[in-house]
C-alpha positions as CSV (number, residue, x, y, z in Angstrom):
1,M,-109.3,-190.9,14.2
2,K,-109.2,-194.7,14.4
3,P,-106.0,-196.4,13.1
4,D,-105.9,-199.1,10.4
5,Y,-103.5,-201.2,12.3
6,L,-102.6,-201.7,15.9
7,I,-99.0,-202.9,16.3
8,V,-97.8,-204.5,19.3
9,G,-94.3,-204.3,20.1
10,A,-91.8,-201.4,19.1
11,G,-88.8,-203.9,18.2
12,F,-87.7,-204.6,14.6
13,A,-90.9,-206.7,13.8
14,G,-93.5,-204.2,14.9
15,S,-91.5,-201.0,13.6
16,V,-90.7,-202.4,10.0
17,C,-94.3,-203.3,9.9
18,A,-95.4,-199.9,10.9
19,R,-93.2,-198.1,8.4
20,V,-94.1,-200.2,5.4
21,L,-97.9,-199.8,6.3
22,A,-97.6,-196.1,6.9
23,E,-95.6,-195.4,3.5
24,A,-98.5,-197.2,1.8
25,G,-101.1,-194.8,3.1
26,R,-102.1,-196.8,6.0
27,R,-102.8,-195.2,9.7
28,V,-100.7,-197.0,12.6
29,H,-100.7,-197.2,16.1
30,L,-97.6,-198.7,17.9
31,I,-97.6,-199.6,21.3
32,D,-94.9,-201.1,23.6
33,K,-94.7,-202.3,27.2
34,R,-91.5,-200.8,27.7
35,E,-90.8,-197.1,28.1
36,H,-88.8,-196.9,24.8
37,I,-88.7,-197.9,21.1
38,G,-86.5,-200.5,19.7
39,G,-87.1,-203.4,21.6
40,N,-84.1,-205.5,22.7
41,A,-81.9,-203.7,20.2
42,Y,-82.3,-200.4,22.2
43,D,-79.3,-198.9,22.9
44,Q,-78.4,-195.5,25.2
45,R,-75.6,-193.9,26.9
46,D,-74.7,-195.0,30.2
47,A,-73.9,-192.7,33.1
48,H,-70.2,-192.0,32.0
49,G,-71.5,-191.2,28.0
50,V,-70.6,-194.6,26.5
51,L,-72.9,-196.0,24.3
52,I,-74.2,-199.4,25.6
53,H,-76.6,-202.3,24.6
54,P,-78.9,-202.4,27.9
55,Y,-80.4,-205.6,26.7
56,G,-76.9,-207.4,25.9
57,P,-74.7,-207.0,22.3
58,H,-76.6,-206.7,19.2
59,I,-74.4,-207.0,16.0
60,F,-76.1,-206.5,12.7
61,H,-75.1,-208.9,10.0
62,T,-76.9,-210.2,6.7
63,N,-76.6,-211.8,3.4
64,S,-79.8,-210.0,2.2
65,K,-79.1,-207.0,0.3
66,K,-82.7,-206.3,0.5
67,V,-82.7,-206.0,4.3
68,F,-79.5,-204.2,4.2
69,E,-80.6,-201.6,1.7
70,Y,-83.9,-201.2,3.3
71,L,-82.4,-200.3,6.8
72,S,-80.0,-198.3,4.7
73,R,-82.9,-195.4,4.4
74,F,-82.5,-195.0,8.2
75,T,-79.0,-195.0,9.1
76,T,-75.4,-194.7,8.1
77,W,-73.3,-197.6,9.0
78,R,-69.9,-198.3,10.4
79,F,-68.1,-201.1,9.1
80,Y,-67.7,-203.9,11.9
81,E,-66.9,-207.3,12.1
82,H,-67.4,-209.2,15.4
83,R,-64.6,-211.3,16.5
84,V,-65.1,-213.7,19.8
85,L,-62.6,-215.4,21.7
86,A,-63.5,-218.4,24.3
87,Q,-61.4,-218.6,27.5
88,V,-60.6,-222.5,27.5
89,D,-57.8,-224.0,29.4
90,G,-56.6,-220.6,30.8
91,R,-56.1,-219.2,27.1
92,L,-58.2,-217.0,24.9
93,L,-58.9,-218.7,21.9
94,P,-60.9,-217.9,18.3
95,I,-64.6,-218.9,18.2
96,P,-65.8,-220.1,15.8
97,I,-63.2,-223.0,15.9
98,N,-60.9,-222.7,13.3
99,R,-57.1,-223.7,12.6
100,S,-55.4,-221.2,15.0
101,T,-57.9,-222.3,17.7
102,I,-56.7,-226.2,17.1
103,N,-53.1,-225.3,16.5
104,Q,-52.9,-223.3,19.7
105,L,-54.9,-225.3,21.7
106,Y,-53.3,-228.8,21.2
107,G,-49.8,-227.3,20.2
108,L,-50.0,-228.3,16.6
109,N,-48.8,-226.9,13.2
110,L,-51.4,-227.8,10.8
111,G,-51.6,-226.2,7.4
112,E,-55.3,-225.5,6.1
113,D,-55.2,-228.5,4.2
114,E,-54.4,-230.5,6.9
115,V,-57.2,-229.5,9.5
116,Q,-60.3,-231.2,7.7
117,P,-58.1,-234.4,8.0
118,Y,-57.4,-233.8,11.9
119,L,-61.3,-233.3,12.5
120,D,-62.3,-236.4,10.6
121,S,-59.7,-238.0,12.8
122,V,-61.6,-237.0,15.9
123,R,-65.0,-236.6,14.9
124,E,-67.5,-239.0,16.0
125,P,-69.9,-239.8,13.2
126,R,-73.7,-239.3,13.8
127,E,-76.8,-240.2,11.6
128,P,-79.5,-238.7,11.6
129,L,-78.1,-235.2,13.2
130,Q,-81.5,-234.7,15.4
131,T,-79.7,-232.9,18.2
132,S,-77.1,-230.2,18.6
133,E,-74.7,-232.9,20.3
134,D,-75.2,-234.7,17.2
135,V,-74.1,-231.8,15.2
136,V,-71.0,-231.1,17.1
137,L,-69.5,-234.4,18.0
138,N,-70.1,-234.9,14.1
139,S,-68.1,-232.0,13.3
140,V,-65.4,-231.5,16.0
141,G,-65.5,-234.7,18.0
142,R,-65.9,-235.0,21.9
143,D,-62.6,-232.9,23.4
144,L,-63.6,-229.8,21.4
145,C,-67.4,-230.1,22.2
146,D,-66.7,-230.7,25.6
147,K,-64.4,-227.8,25.9
148,F,-66.3,-225.0,23.7
149,F,-69.8,-226.1,23.6
150,R,-71.0,-228.0,26.4
151,G,-70.7,-225.8,29.5
152,Y,-71.5,-222.9,27.3
153,T,-74.7,-224.6,26.5
154,R,-75.6,-225.7,29.7
155,K,-75.5,-222.2,31.0
156,Q,-76.8,-220.6,28.4
157,W,-80.1,-222.7,27.8
158,G,-80.1,-224.9,30.8
159,L,-79.9,-228.0,29.2
160,D,-77.3,-230.2,27.6
161,L,-76.4,-230.1,24.0
162,S,-78.3,-233.6,23.7
163,Q,-81.8,-232.2,24.6
164,L,-81.4,-229.0,22.0
165,S,-82.4,-229.2,18.5
166,A,-79.8,-229.9,15.8
167,G,-80.4,-226.3,14.8
168,V,-78.9,-224.4,17.4
169,A,-75.6,-225.7,17.1
170,A,-75.8,-225.8,13.3
171,R,-75.5,-221.7,13.5
172,I,-72.1,-221.9,14.5
173,P,-69.4,-222.9,11.7
174,T,-66.1,-224.8,11.8
175,R,-63.1,-223.3,9.9
176,C,-60.1,-224.9,8.2
177,N,-58.4,-221.5,7.5
178,D,-57.6,-218.7,9.9
179,D,-60.8,-216.9,9.6
180,D,-61.5,-215.2,13.0
181,R,-64.7,-213.4,12.1
182,Y,-67.7,-214.8,14.3
183,F,-70.1,-214.4,11.2
184,G,-69.3,-214.6,7.6
185,D,-72.0,-212.7,6.2
186,S,-71.8,-210.3,3.1
187,F,-73.0,-207.4,5.0
188,Q,-71.7,-206.8,8.4
189,F,-71.8,-203.2,10.1
190,M,-73.1,-201.5,12.8
191,P,-75.5,-198.3,12.8
192,A,-73.3,-195.3,13.0
193,E,-75.4,-193.4,15.4
194,G,-76.7,-196.6,17.3
195,Y,-80.1,-198.4,17.0
196,T,-82.3,-196.2,18.6
197,R,-81.5,-193.3,16.1
198,M,-82.2,-196.0,13.6
199,F,-85.5,-196.8,14.9
200,E,-86.4,-193.1,15.4
201,R,-85.9,-192.2,12.1
202,M,-87.9,-195.7,11.0
203,L,-90.9,-194.4,13.1
204,D,-90.6,-190.8,11.8
205,H,-93.8,-190.9,9.7
206,P,-96.8,-188.7,10.0
207,G,-99.1,-192.3,9.7
208,I,-97.5,-193.5,12.8
209,T,-97.9,-192.9,16.3
210,V,-96.0,-194.1,19.0
211,Q,-97.1,-195.0,22.7
212,T,-94.8,-196.6,24.9
213,G,-95.1,-197.7,28.5
214,T,-98.4,-199.0,27.4
215,D,-99.5,-202.8,28.1
216,F,-101.8,-204.0,25.3
217,R,-104.2,-205.7,27.8
218,A,-104.9,-202.4,29.0
219,V,-105.4,-200.8,25.7
220,R,-106.9,-203.6,23.5
221,E,-110.5,-202.8,24.1
222,Q,-109.8,-199.3,23.0
223,F,-109.3,-200.6,19.5
224,P,-112.5,-202.6,18.4
225,G,-112.5,-203.6,14.6
226,V,-108.8,-202.8,14.5
227,H,-106.3,-205.1,12.7
228,I,-103.8,-206.0,15.3
229,I,-100.0,-206.9,14.3
230,Y,-98.8,-208.9,17.5
231,T,-94.9,-209.5,18.0
232,G,-95.0,-210.7,21.9
233,P,-94.9,-214.1,22.9
234,I,-97.9,-216.0,21.4
235,D,-98.8,-217.9,24.4
236,A,-99.2,-214.9,26.3
237,F,-101.8,-213.4,23.7
238,F,-103.9,-216.8,24.1
239,D,-103.5,-216.5,27.9
240,H,-101.5,-219.7,28.1
241,C,-104.1,-221.6,27.5
242,H,-102.3,-224.7,26.4
243,G,-99.7,-224.0,28.9
244,A,-96.5,-221.8,28.9
245,L,-94.0,-221.6,25.9
246,P,-90.4,-222.2,27.5
247,Y,-88.2,-219.0,26.6
248,R,-84.8,-218.4,28.1
249,S,-84.1,-215.0,30.1
250,L,-81.1,-213.1,30.4
251,S,-80.0,-210.7,33.1
252,F,-77.0,-208.2,32.8
253,A,-74.6,-206.8,34.9
254,H,-73.3,-203.3,33.4
255,E,-69.7,-202.1,34.7
256,H,-68.1,-198.9,33.8
257,L,-64.2,-199.5,34.6
258,A,-63.0,-195.8,34.5
259,G,-59.2,-196.2,34.7
260,T,-59.5,-198.9,32.1
261,E,-58.6,-198.3,28.4
262,Q,-59.3,-201.4,27.1
263,F,-60.4,-204.5,28.9
264,Q,-60.4,-207.2,26.4
265,P,-58.9,-207.6,22.9
266,V,-62.3,-208.3,21.1
267,G,-65.8,-207.3,21.3
268,T,-66.9,-210.5,23.3
269,V,-65.4,-213.2,25.1
270,N,-67.1,-216.3,25.9
271,Y,-66.7,-218.5,29.4
272,P,-68.1,-221.8,28.3
273,N,-66.4,-223.5,31.6
274,D,-65.7,-220.8,33.9
275,H,-68.1,-218.5,36.0
276,D,-71.9,-218.2,36.1
277,Y,-72.0,-215.6,33.2
278,T,-71.8,-216.7,29.7
279,R,-69.9,-214.2,28.2
280,I,-68.3,-210.3,28.6
281,T,-68.8,-207.7,25.9
282,E,-66.9,-204.5,25.7
283,F,-68.9,-201.8,23.7
284,K,-66.1,-199.6,22.4
285,H,-65.1,-202.6,20.1
286,L,-68.8,-202.3,18.7
287,T,-69.2,-198.5,18.2
288,G,-65.8,-197.4,17.6
289,E,-66.2,-194.8,19.9
290,T,-63.2,-193.4,21.8
291,H,-63.7,-192.4,25.5
292,A,-62.1,-192.3,28.9
293,G,-62.7,-195.7,30.3
294,T,-64.4,-198.4,29.3
295,S,-68.2,-200.1,29.7
296,I,-68.8,-203.8,29.7
297,V,-71.7,-206.2,30.3
298,R,-71.6,-209.8,32.1
299,E,-74.9,-212.0,30.8
300,Y,-76.3,-214.6,33.2
301,P,-79.0,-216.8,31.3
302,Q,-81.8,-217.4,33.6
303,A,-85.0,-219.4,33.4
304,E,-87.2,-216.6,34.6
305,G,-87.9,-213.1,33.3
306,D,-88.4,-211.3,30.3
307,P,-88.6,-213.9,27.1
308,Y,-85.2,-213.5,25.2
309,Y,-85.1,-217.1,23.2
310,P,-87.3,-219.4,22.0
311,V,-86.0,-222.9,23.6
312,P,-85.5,-225.2,20.1
313,R,-86.9,-228.8,21.4
314,P,-89.2,-230.8,19.7
315,E,-91.8,-230.9,22.4
316,N,-91.6,-227.2,22.3
317,E,-92.1,-227.0,18.7
318,A,-95.2,-229.2,19.3
319,L,-96.8,-226.7,21.7
320,Y,-96.0,-223.9,19.5
321,K,-97.9,-225.6,16.6
322,R,-101.2,-225.6,18.9
323,Y,-100.6,-221.9,19.7
324,Q,-100.2,-221.5,16.0
325,A,-103.4,-223.3,15.1
326,L,-104.9,-221.0,17.5
327,A,-103.6,-217.8,15.9
328,E,-104.6,-219.1,12.4
329,A,-108.4,-219.4,13.2
330,T,-108.2,-215.9,14.9
331,P,-109.4,-213.2,12.5
332,G,-108.0,-210.0,12.5
333,V,-104.5,-210.6,14.1
334,T,-101.2,-211.2,12.5
335,F,-98.4,-212.9,14.3
336,V,-94.6,-211.8,13.5
337,G,-91.4,-211.9,14.9
338,R,-89.2,-214.1,17.2
339,L,-91.8,-214.4,20.2
340,A,-94.8,-214.5,18.2
341,Q,-93.3,-217.0,15.6
342,Y,-91.6,-219.1,18.2
343,R,-88.3,-218.8,16.2
344,Y,-84.5,-218.3,16.8
345,Y,-84.5,-215.3,14.3
346,N,-81.6,-213.2,13.9
347,M,-82.5,-209.4,13.4
348,D,-82.0,-209.5,9.5
349,Q,-84.4,-212.6,9.6
350,I,-87.0,-210.5,11.8
351,V,-86.5,-207.5,9.5
352,A,-87.2,-209.9,6.3
353,T,-90.0,-211.5,7.9
354,A,-91.8,-208.2,8.8
355,L,-91.4,-206.8,5.2
356,K,-92.8,-209.7,3.7
357,T,-95.6,-209.6,6.7
358,A,-96.7,-205.8,5.9
359,E,-96.2,-206.6,2.0
360,D,-98.8,-209.6,2.1
361,L,-101.4,-207.7,4.3
362,L,-101.3,-204.6,1.5
363,Q,-101.5,-207.4,-1.1
364,T,-104.7,-208.8,0.1
365,G,-106.7,-205.7,-1.3
366,A,-108.9,-206.1,1.7
367,A,-110.1,-203.8,4.3
368,P,-107.3,-203.7,7.0
369,E,-109.8,-205.4,9.7
370,A,-110.2,-208.5,7.2
371,A,-106.5,-208.9,6.5
372,R,-105.2,-212.0,8.2
């Protein structure tokens, strides 16, 4: 029987859309070119039985009660507040920058009420805040910028801070107290049985069929008249007719250390100025599991490979707008997700966007193939 919707991509965007539509009585066929569901959030046990994230660490955090409650239907949670240290001048210091970071780095003893005056004394006021360099210099000044942000950004994005839109650096706060949590969101948890199990439950519905290891181009003609929900790169959908949108990719070096019970004191350590990799994550911090030895991953940003991050620059946004215009003029296709909307979304933002997209499709009241 022909489905009502063909969904391309079994990550958060595609899977949430699939479940919402299936529960509304629609028939959904979900495909993914990889051999598994879950997109980049997919997790699995390595050869040593350690639960790892093959595509790098995914830490769930949100201020949206709606998103948290929706995902709670498919998982129980483990409370987890992510903490990150940065190796700077031979020391491991808290990031985001807080009172402890400044005191340890400069040998000071600032009280909480003295941190902001200190930052005001070293900051370089910028107006307007157009680039990430503007944001960081305006907040913490040049020395902290160069020690914590400039090198990391160049490795992560292949660009200087001055070449990135302001929104990238604006994601990272600066704190005047000793709060060393990486995120400040109201809900900070990890799926107790892992992300893959959560996706399995989400897609376990009689209205959903799943086909992995399947390229969209190879099966597209098999679904004439079926409304498509596309979560892949928007430029690829249109055969890069306006040119390729820039994405940043990653490669991962996973390692199991059999004789080591704990490799580092926190889940992630950043290396803004040393080594070719940007960070090392130790998974047992994230999962709370206990086991002999420990498994870690080093991340190496690169220009080529699977797309992970849209590159936030004004010229890239202008190119995306050309593809967005094509998308809006293409009947029977809905574009949703980080790659399809060329947005640097967090996981919870993708879930929220997918929920709204699916609900909007249902509220049109039109036949599925006529929905946009």
